[in-house]
C-alpha positions as CSV (number, residue, x, y, z in Angstrom):
1,M,-35.0,111.5,62.4
2,Q,-34.3,114.4,64.6
3,N,-33.4,117.9,62.8
4,L,-30.8,119.3,65.2
5,L,-31.7,122.8,64.0
6,E,-34.9,122.3,66.0
7,L,-33.2,122.1,69.4
8,T,-32.2,124.7,71.6
9,L,-28.9,124.4,73.5
10,P,-30.6,123.0,76.6
11,E,-32.7,120.6,74.5
12,L,-29.8,119.4,72.6
13,T,-27.9,119.0,75.9
14,S,-30.6,116.8,77.4
15,W,-31.1,114.7,74.0
16,L,-27.3,114.0,74.1
17,A,-27.6,113.2,77.7
18,E,-30.2,110.5,77.2
19,L,-27.7,109.0,74.6
20,G,-25.0,108.9,77.4
21,H,-23.1,111.9,76.4
22,P,-21.7,114.9,78.8
23,R,-23.0,118.2,78.5
24,F,-19.4,119.7,76.8
25,R,-20.3,117.4,73.8
26,A,-23.6,119.3,73.3
27,V,-21.5,122.6,73.6
28,Q,-19.1,121.2,70.8
29,L,-22.0,120.1,68.7
30,W,-23.8,123.4,68.9
31,Q,-20.8,125.1,67.7
32,W,-20.3,123.0,64.9
33,I,-24.0,123.5,63.7
34,W,-24.3,127.3,64.3
35,Q,-20.9,128.7,64.4
36,H,-19.2,126.4,61.8
37,M,-22.2,125.9,59.8
38,A,-21.7,122.2,59.6
39,R,-24.2,120.2,57.3
40,S,-22.5,117.0,57.9
41,F,-21.6,115.1,61.1
42,D,-18.2,113.7,59.0
43,D,-17.1,117.5,59.4
44,M,-17.3,117.6,63.2
45,S,-13.5,116.7,63.7
46,S,-13.4,117.3,67.4
47,L,-16.2,114.7,67.8
48,S,-15.4,111.0,68.2
49,K,-16.0,108.4,65.3
50,A,-18.5,106.7,67.3
51,L,-20.3,109.8,68.1
52,R,-20.4,111.1,64.8
53,Q,-21.8,107.5,63.5
54,Q,-24.3,107.5,66.1
55,L,-25.5,111.0,65.1
56,S,-25.7,109.9,61.5
57,E,-28.1,107.3,62.4
58,L,-30.4,109.4,64.7
59,A,-30.3,112.8,63.4
60,V,-30.0,115.3,60.3
61,I,-29.0,119.0,60.0
62,R,-31.4,120.2,57.4
63,W,-31.4,123.7,56.1
64,P,-34.2,125.5,54.0
65,E,-33.3,124.8,50.5
66,V,-32.7,127.7,48.0
67,D,-35.5,127.8,45.6
68,R,-34.4,131.0,43.8
69,I,-32.4,134.2,44.5
70,Q,-32.7,137.8,43.0
71,Q,-30.0,140.6,43.4
72,S,-30.8,144.1,43.0
73,S,-28.3,146.5,41.5
74,D,-28.1,148.2,45.0
75,G,-26.8,144.9,46.4
76,T,-30.1,143.7,48.0
77,T,-30.4,140.0,47.8
78,K,-33.6,138.0,48.1
79,F,-33.9,134.4,48.8
80,L,-37.3,132.1,48.1
81,L,-36.6,129.2,50.4
82,R,-38.4,125.8,50.3
83,L,-39.2,124.4,53.7
84,E,-38.9,120.5,54.3
85,D,-42.9,120.1,53.7
86,G,-42.5,122.2,50.3
87,E,-44.0,125.4,51.5
88,R,-41.9,128.5,50.6
89,I,-40.9,131.6,52.4
90,E,-38.8,134.6,51.7
91,T,-35.8,136.2,53.4
92,V,-33.8,139.3,52.3
93,L,-30.3,140.9,52.9
94,I,-29.9,144.3,52.8
95,P,-26.6,145.9,52.4
96,S,-25.2,149.2,54.0
97,T,-21.8,150.8,54.3
98,N,-19.9,151.8,57.4
99,R,-17.7,155.0,57.9
100,E,-14.6,152.8,57.1
101,G,-16.2,151.7,53.7
102,N,-17.0,148.3,54.8
103,V,-20.1,146.6,53.7
104,R,-22.2,145.5,56.7
105,W,-25.5,143.4,56.2
106,T,-29.1,143.4,57.9
107,Q,-31.2,140.2,57.3
108,C,-35.1,140.5,57.2
109,L,-36.3,137.3,58.5
110,S,-39.8,135.5,58.2
111,T,-41.4,133.7,61.0
112,Q,-44.8,132.3,59.3
113,V,-45.8,130.7,56.0
114,G,-48.2,133.5,54.9
115,C,-49.9,135.8,57.1
116,A,-53.5,136.2,58.8
117,M,-53.5,140.0,59.2
118,G,-54.7,140.8,55.7
119,C,-52.8,144.2,55.4
120,T,-54.0,145.4,52.1
121,F,-50.7,146.9,50.8
122,C,-48.6,143.8,51.4
123,S,-48.3,140.8,48.9
124,T,-47.8,138.4,51.7
125,G,-51.3,139.6,53.2
126,T,-53.1,138.5,50.1
127,M,-51.9,134.9,50.5
128,G,-53.7,134.1,53.8
129,F,-52.1,132.2,56.5
130,T,-50.7,128.6,56.1
131,R,-48.7,127.8,59.1
132,N,-46.2,128.9,61.8
133,M,-42.5,128.4,61.1
134,T,-40.5,126.2,63.5
135,M,-37.3,127.6,65.4
136,G,-35.2,125.6,62.9
137,E,-36.8,127.0,59.8
138,I,-36.5,130.6,61.5
139,L,-32.9,130.2,62.4
140,G,-32.3,128.3,59.1
141,Q,-32.7,131.5,57.1
142,I,-29.6,132.8,58.9
143,L,-27.4,129.9,58.0
144,V,-28.4,130.4,54.2
145,A,-27.7,134.0,54.3
146,R,-24.2,133.5,56.0
147,D,-23.3,130.7,53.7
148,H,-24.2,133.0,50.6
149,L,-22.1,135.7,52.2
150,H,-19.4,133.5,53.0
151,D,-19.5,134.9,56.5
152,T,-17.6,132.2,58.5
153,R,-15.8,134.4,61.0
154,P,-18.3,134.8,64.1
155,Q,-15.9,137.1,65.8
156,W,-16.0,139.7,62.9
157,P,-19.3,139.0,61.0
158,V,-20.4,140.6,58.1
159,L,-24.1,140.0,58.9
160,R,-24.6,142.3,61.8
161,N,-28.3,142.9,62.2
162,L,-31.5,140.9,62.1
163,V,-35.1,142.2,61.7
164,F,-38.0,140.2,62.1
165,M,-40.1,142.0,59.3
166,G,-40.7,139.2,56.8
167,M,-43.6,137.2,56.1
168,G,-46.0,136.6,59.0
169,E,-46.7,138.3,62.1
170,P,-43.9,137.5,64.7
171,L,-46.0,137.7,67.7
172,L,-48.6,135.4,66.5
173,N,-45.9,132.6,66.4
174,Y,-44.4,133.9,69.8
175,T,-43.3,130.2,71.0
176,N,-41.0,129.6,68.1
177,L,-39.9,133.2,68.0
178,E,-38.7,133.3,71.6
179,R,-36.9,130.0,71.2
180,A,-35.3,131.4,68.1
181,L,-34.3,134.5,70.1
182,L,-33.1,132.4,73.0
183,S,-30.8,130.6,70.6
184,L,-29.4,133.5,69.1
185,N,-28.3,134.9,72.4
186,E,-26.4,131.7,72.9
187,N,-22.6,132.1,73.2
188,G,-20.7,129.6,70.8
189,G,-23.6,129.8,68.3
190,L,-24.8,132.5,66.3
191,N,-24.2,135.0,69.1
192,F,-26.5,137.9,68.1
193,S,-26.6,140.6,70.9
194,P,-30.4,141.8,71.8
195,R,-29.2,145.3,70.7
196,R,-28.8,143.9,67.1
197,I,-32.3,142.4,66.7
198,T,-35.5,144.1,66.0
199,V,-38.9,142.5,66.2
200,S,-41.4,144.2,64.0
201,T,-45.4,143.8,64.8
202,C,-48.3,145.4,64.0
203,G,-49.3,144.9,67.9
204,I,-50.5,141.8,69.4
205,R,-51.4,142.3,72.9
206,K,-50.3,139.2,74.6
207,G,-47.1,138.7,72.4
208,L,-46.0,142.5,73.1
209,K,-46.1,141.8,76.8
210,E,-44.0,138.7,76.5
211,L,-41.5,140.3,74.4
212,G,-41.1,143.3,76.6
213,E,-40.5,141.1,79.7
214,S,-38.0,138.7,77.9
215,G,-35.7,141.8,76.7
216,L,-34.4,139.7,73.8
217,A,-35.0,142.3,71.1
218,F,-35.8,145.8,70.1
219,L,-39.4,146.7,69.2
220,A,-40.7,148.2,66.1
221,I,-44.6,148.7,65.5
222,S,-45.9,148.7,62.1
223,L,-48.3,151.7,62.3
224,H,-48.8,153.1,58.8
225,A,-51.8,155.0,59.9
226,P,-52.3,157.6,62.3
227,T,-56.0,156.9,62.9
228,Q,-58.1,153.9,64.0
229,E,-60.4,154.4,61.1
230,L,-57.5,154.6,58.5
231,R,-55.7,151.7,60.1
232,A,-58.9,149.6,59.8
233,R,-58.8,150.3,56.0
234,L,-55.2,149.5,55.6
235,M,-54.7,146.7,58.1
236,P,-57.9,145.1,58.8
237,G,-56.3,142.2,61.2
238,A,-54.2,144.8,63.1
239,A,-57.0,147.2,63.8
240,K,-59.0,144.7,65.9
241,W,-56.8,145.9,68.8
242,P,-58.0,149.8,69.1
243,L,-55.1,152.1,68.5
244,D,-55.6,153.8,71.7
245,D,-55.1,150.7,73.7
246,L,-52.1,149.8,71.8
247,L,-50.6,153.2,72.6
248,D,-51.4,152.7,76.3
249,T,-49.9,149.4,76.2
250,L,-46.6,150.9,74.5
251,N,-46.2,153.5,77.4
252,S,-45.7,150.7,79.9
253,Y,-43.3,148.6,77.6
254,P,-40.1,148.1,79.4
255,L,-37.1,149.8,77.5
256,K,-33.4,149.4,77.9
257,T,-31.2,152.3,78.4
258,R,-31.3,154.8,75.2
259,E,-33.9,152.5,73.6
260,R,-36.9,153.9,71.9
261,V,-40.1,152.4,70.5
262,T,-39.7,152.8,66.7
263,F,-43.1,153.3,64.6
264,E,-42.8,152.2,61.0
265,Y,-44.8,154.2,58.8
266,L,-45.2,152.9,55.1
267,M,-46.1,156.0,53.1
268,L,-48.7,155.2,50.4
269,G,-49.2,158.1,47.9
270,G,-52.4,159.8,48.3
271,V,-53.6,157.6,51.3
272,N,-51.5,158.6,54.4
273,D,-48.9,161.0,53.0
274,G,-50.7,164.4,53.6
275,P,-50.3,167.3,55.9
276,E,-53.4,166.0,57.9
277,Q,-52.1,162.7,58.5
278,A,-48.6,164.1,59.3
279,R,-50.4,166.3,62.0
280,Q,-52.4,163.2,63.2
281,L,-49.1,161.4,63.4
282,I,-47.4,163.8,65.7
283,K,-50.2,163.1,68.3
284,I,-49.5,159.5,68.0
285,V,-45.7,159.7,68.7
286,R,-46.1,162.3,71.5
287,A,-48.6,159.9,73.2
288,V,-45.9,157.4,73.7
289,R,-42.7,158.2,75.5
290,K,-39.2,157.4,73.9
291,S,-40.4,156.8,70.6
292,K,-39.1,157.9,66.9
293,I,-40.4,157.5,63.4
294,N,-39.3,155.4,60.3
295,L,-40.7,156.5,57.2
296,I,-40.7,154.1,54.5
297,I,-41.4,154.8,50.8
298,Y,-43.8,152.3,49.3
299,N,-42.4,149.9,46.8
300,E,-45.1,149.4,44.3
301,T,-46.2,146.0,43.2
302,P,-48.1,144.6,40.3
303,G,-51.8,144.8,40.8
304,S,-51.5,146.7,43.9
305,P,-54.2,149.6,44.4
306,Y,-51.5,151.6,46.0
307,R,-48.7,153.9,44.3
308,E,-45.5,155.3,45.7
309,P,-45.7,159.1,47.1
310,S,-44.1,162.0,45.2
311,E,-40.8,163.1,46.6
312,D,-42.3,166.5,47.3
313,R,-45.0,164.9,49.4
314,V,-42.5,163.0,51.4
315,L,-40.2,165.7,52.3
316,A,-43.3,168.0,53.1
317,F,-44.6,165.1,55.6
318,E,-41.0,164.9,57.2
319,K,-40.6,168.5,57.7
320,I,-43.8,168.9,59.4
321,L,-42.8,166.0,61.9
322,W,-39.2,167.7,62.2
323,D,-40.7,171.1,63.0
324,A,-42.8,169.5,65.6
325,G,-39.6,168.1,67.2
326,I,-40.4,164.7,66.1
327,T,-37.2,162.4,65.2
328,A,-38.1,160.9,61.6
329,V,-36.0,159.2,59.3
330,I,-36.7,158.4,55.6
331,R,-35.8,154.9,54.9
332,K,-35.9,154.3,51.0
333,S,-37.0,150.9,50.0
334,K,-34.0,148.8,48.6
335,G,-34.2,146.4,45.8
336,R,-36.7,148.2,44.0
337,D,-35.7,146.6,40.5
338,I,-36.4,143.0,41.8
339,D,-39.3,141.4,43.6
340,A,-38.2,142.8,47.1
341,A,-41.4,143.7,48.8
342,C,-42.7,141.4,51.1
343,G,-44.1,138.3,49.7
344,Q,-43.7,139.4,45.8
345,L,-41.1,136.9,44.9
346,K,-43.2,134.1,46.1
347,V,-46.3,135.5,44.4
348,S,-44.2,135.9,41.0
349,A,-43.0,132.3,41.5
350,M,-46.4,131.0,42.1
351,Q,-47.7,133.0,38.9
352,E,-44.9,131.8,36.6
353,E,-45.7,128.3,37.9
354,A,-49.5,128.5,37.2
355,G,-48.8,129.8,33.7
356,A,-46.2,126.9,32.7
């Protein structure tokens, strides 16, 4: 049975054409799947009974299943989702409030089951790599989130922004990532502008070039260390591509008007949060045209060798950057009272099951 979440609009059009149906039927079906979030062909009232019957015999609309949900006191909501083969991944909804007092949501999306990069501060990094997620599994996370939010008005969505910053390294699954991004941009479906999508990567040479050429999303670089030596300690997989080479590549990365490369810098207490690292970071940012820094406060996880930095060290670090003319914003981790760090909810679930 064909899971229709796995087909792009051109692929869906070709699939229906082979069954003898015109293109406009594919557009209608696409809208039912992605805009109206229909899970049953019986709900697709604009399609003929004959077509609905045919679809029910040949295809399914299979979303990821919700395994468990955790909600923080700050509204952050984390889902552990089960995929068709039983593997589990995480996605997170993060709330913010606009000037009018309306709540808008950003979703953090996963692209792989596990991760091969081995970052020492990341719970997902301790799992190792299992497999890439498919396009349907990637986009299915959004359907689950919109359903949870009762977000059924595509013209005025409450889910406004997407960040590929969850489990896995997105650029190591670039084929499925690109198909997902293309589908997100299709009118009549989820319909997300590239300006509302950010892909976060620790730096993969080939994928970085392809993402830049596509123009399908903004770019964020998971840096977390201002020197090659420290980066190799914290991020052994990412450090295989020398930092100087990464910076040279970023200088030729195509940027849209008013777009800047965002460096993400996870502050680890006593490791990378001192004045010396701040001054080294200044050199990094100045080496890349049109860039800025997001300082992220580490969310401590059980068993981790790292700890949260003190507020004084964070503010002193930020001040050194601002005094040097560097745009730096402190991003406090949300969901601190739940298993909100990447991979943490899955690890907790696995530990509970092992002890049961």
